[in-house]
C-alpha positions in Angstrom: -0.3 71.0 -29.7 -3.4 70.8 -27.5 -5.2 73.3 -29.8 -4.3 71.2 -32.8 -5.6 68.0 -31.3 -8.8 69.7 -30.1 -9.3 71.1 -33.7 -8.9 67.6 -35.2 -11.4 66.1 -32.7 -13.9 68.9 -33.4 -13.4 68.3 -37.2 -14.0 64.6 -36.8 -17.1 65.1 -34.7 -18.5 67.5 -37.3 -17.8 65.0 -40.1 -19.4 62.2 -38.2 -22.5 64.2 -37.5 -22.8 65.3 -41.1 -22.3 61.8 -42.4 -24.9 60.5 -39.9 -27.4 63.1 -41.1 -26.7 62.2 -44.7 -27.1 58.5 -44.0 -30.4 59.1 -42.3 -31.6 61.1 -45.3 -30.5 58.4 -47.7 -32.4 55.7 -45.6 -35.5 57.8 -45.6 -35.2 58.5 -49.3 -34.9 54.7 -50.0 -37.7 53.9 -47.7 -40.0 56.5 -49.5 -39.0 55.1 -52.9 -39.7 51.6 -51.8 -43.1 52.6 -50.5 -44.0 54.3 -53.7 -42.7 51.3 -55.7 -45.0 49.0 -53.8 -48.0 51.2 -54.2 -47.3 51.5 -57.9 -47.0 47.7 -58.3 -50.4 47.3 -56.6 -51.8 49.8 -59.0 -50.3 48.0 -62.0 -52.0 44.7 -61.1 -55.3 46.3 -60.2 -57.0 44.5 -63.0 -59.7 42.0 -63.2 -58.5 38.4 -62.6 -61.0 36.6 -64.9 -61.9 33.0 -65.5 -64.4 32.2 -68.2 -66.8 29.3 -68.7 -69.8 28.2 -70.7 -72.9 26.6 -69.4 -76.0 25.2 -71.0 -79.5 24.7 -69.6 -82.7 23.2 -70.9 -85.8 24.4 -69.2 -89.4 23.2 -69.6 -91.8 26.0 -68.7 -95.5 25.2 -68.0 -98.3 27.3 -66.7 -102.0 26.6 -66.3 -104.9 28.9 -65.4 -108.3 27.7 -64.1 -111.3 29.1 -65.9 -114.7 28.9 -64.3 -113.3 26.7 -61.6 -111.5 23.4 -62.1 -113.7 22.3 -65.0 -111.7 24.3 -67.6 -108.0 25.0 -67.8 -106.0 27.3 -70.1 -102.4 26.1 -70.5 -99.2 27.4 -72.0 -95.8 25.9 -72.2 -92.4 26.4 -73.8 -89.1 24.6 -74.2 -86.3 27.0 -73.4 -82.6 26.3 -74.4 -80.1 28.6 -72.7 -76.4 29.0 -73.5 -74.6 31.2 -71.0 -71.1 32.7 -71.0 -69.9 33.1 -67.4 -67.1 35.1 -66.0 -65.6 35.1 -62.5 -63.5 38.1 -61.6 -61.7 39.8 -58.7 -61.5 43.6 -59.1 -58.1 44.3 -57.4 -58.6 48.0 -57.7 -60.9 47.5 -54.7 -58.3 45.8 -52.6 -57.8 47.4 -49.2 -54.1 47.7 -48.1 -51.8 49.8 -46.0 -48.1 50.5 -46.6 -46.4 50.8 -43.1 -43.0 52.4 -43.7 -42.1 52.3 -40.0 -42.2 48.4 -39.9 -41.6 48.0 -43.6 -44.8 46.0 -44.0 -47.4 45.8 -46.8 -50.6 45.0 -45.0 -53.4 43.6 -47.2 -56.6 44.1 -45.1 -59.2 42.7 -47.4 -59.7 41.4 -50.9 -63.0 42.0 -52.8 -65.3 39.1 -53.2 -65.5 37.2 -56.5 -67.8 38.8 -59.1 -69.9 36.3 -61.0 -71.4 37.6 -64.3 -73.9 35.6 -66.3 -74.6 36.4 -69.9 -77.3 34.0 -71.0 -78.8 33.6 -74.5 -82.4 32.4 -74.5 -83.9 30.4 -77.3 -87.6 29.5 -77.2 -88.9 26.3 -78.9 -92.4 24.6 -79.0 -94.1 27.7 -77.6 -97.8 27.0 -77.3 -100.6 28.8 -75.4 -104.3 28.7 -75.2 -106.2 31.7 -76.3 -107.2 32.7 -72.7 -103.7 32.2 -71.3 -101.2 33.9 -73.6 -97.5 34.5 -72.9 -96.7 37.9 -71.5 -93.7 39.8 -70.0 -94.4 38.2 -66.6 -93.8 34.7 -68.0 -90.5 35.7 -69.7 -89.3 37.4 -66.5 -90.2 34.3 -64.5 -88.2 32.0 -66.9 -85.2 34.3 -66.8 -85.2 34.4 -63.0 -85.5 30.7 -62.7 -82.8 29.9 -65.2 -80.4 32.4 -63.8 -80.8 31.0 -60.3 -80.2 27.5 -61.7 -77.1 28.6 -63.6 -75.7 30.3 -60.5 -75.9 27.1 -58.6 -74.1 25.3 -61.4 -71.3 27.9 -61.4 -70.9 27.7 -57.6 -70.7 23.9 -57.8 -68.2 23.9 -60.7 -64.4 24.3 -60.8 -64.8 27.9 -62.1 -64.5 29.6 -58.7 -61.5 27.5 -57.9 -59.8 28.4 -61.1 -60.5 32.1 -60.5 -59.0 31.8 -57.0 -55.8 30.3 -58.4 -55.5 33.3 -60.7 -55.9 35.5 -57.6 -53.2 33.7 -55.7 -50.8 34.2 -58.7 -51.4 38.0 -58.4 -50.8 38.0 -54.7 -47.6 36.1 -55.2 -46.3 39.2 -57.1 -46.8 41.2 -53.9 -44.9 38.7 -51.8 -42.0 38.5 -54.3 -41.7 42.3 -54.5 -41.8 42.9 -50.7 -39.5 40.0 -50.0 -36.9 41.2 -52.5 -36.9 44.7 -50.8 -36.6 43.3 -47.2 -40.3 44.1 -46.4 -43.0 41.9 -45.0 -46.3 41.0 -46.5 -49.4 40.4 -44.2 -52.9 39.4 -45.1 -55.5 40.0 -42.4 -52.7 40.3 -39.7 -51.2 37.0 -40.8 -47.6 37.2 -41.9 -46.9 35.7 -45.3 -43.5 34.0 -44.8 -43.4 32.0 -48.0 -45.3 31.3 -51.2 -46.6 28.2 -49.6 -48.2 30.3 -46.9 -50.4 31.9 -49.5 -51.7 28.5 -50.5 -52.5 27.8 -46.9 -54.7 30.9 -46.5 -56.3 30.2 -49.9 -59.6 28.7 -48.6 -60.3 31.9 -46.6 -60.2 34.1 -49.7 -63.3 32.9 -51.5 -66.6 34.4 -50.2 
């Protein structure tokens, strides 16, 4: 009878050990699958978050050159009309993140700065120049540089950057929804994202 009881106890112990090992393997397998799923999801949304806009600029260019002192001036001028298509984008393929399986945390370390791309179309009107002060490449380069700087200021003062940031937030919400559904945590620069509202609170710190 004692041998029978001892045999039953040994059998139960073996079953419990085997089951415990199998449960551990299943947990590790699920953890690995979840980690791979998170990384795949980040890869899937690693696209440009783009906001587009259109800006116009009218620029009067004037230049004068003194000849033989202040007695004689050679002048040139032009009316420049510029229509520019502008895009603001975040390249999420450059996002820096870490998947911490031990703590079940997706850590977003940094987000790339917004990329502003200007595509201006220059049209020149009323171009006049004295014989001794003709238009050359230097003038056209100066006009483009001045206009581009002016357009960049307009873009930064417009709602375009804010719209692009809203698009970025919508992409980050996908990360939160995914991690939350799997029982994981999402952090951004060591700050835990506890709700979708938390993303809106950190929003001002995302823009460069």
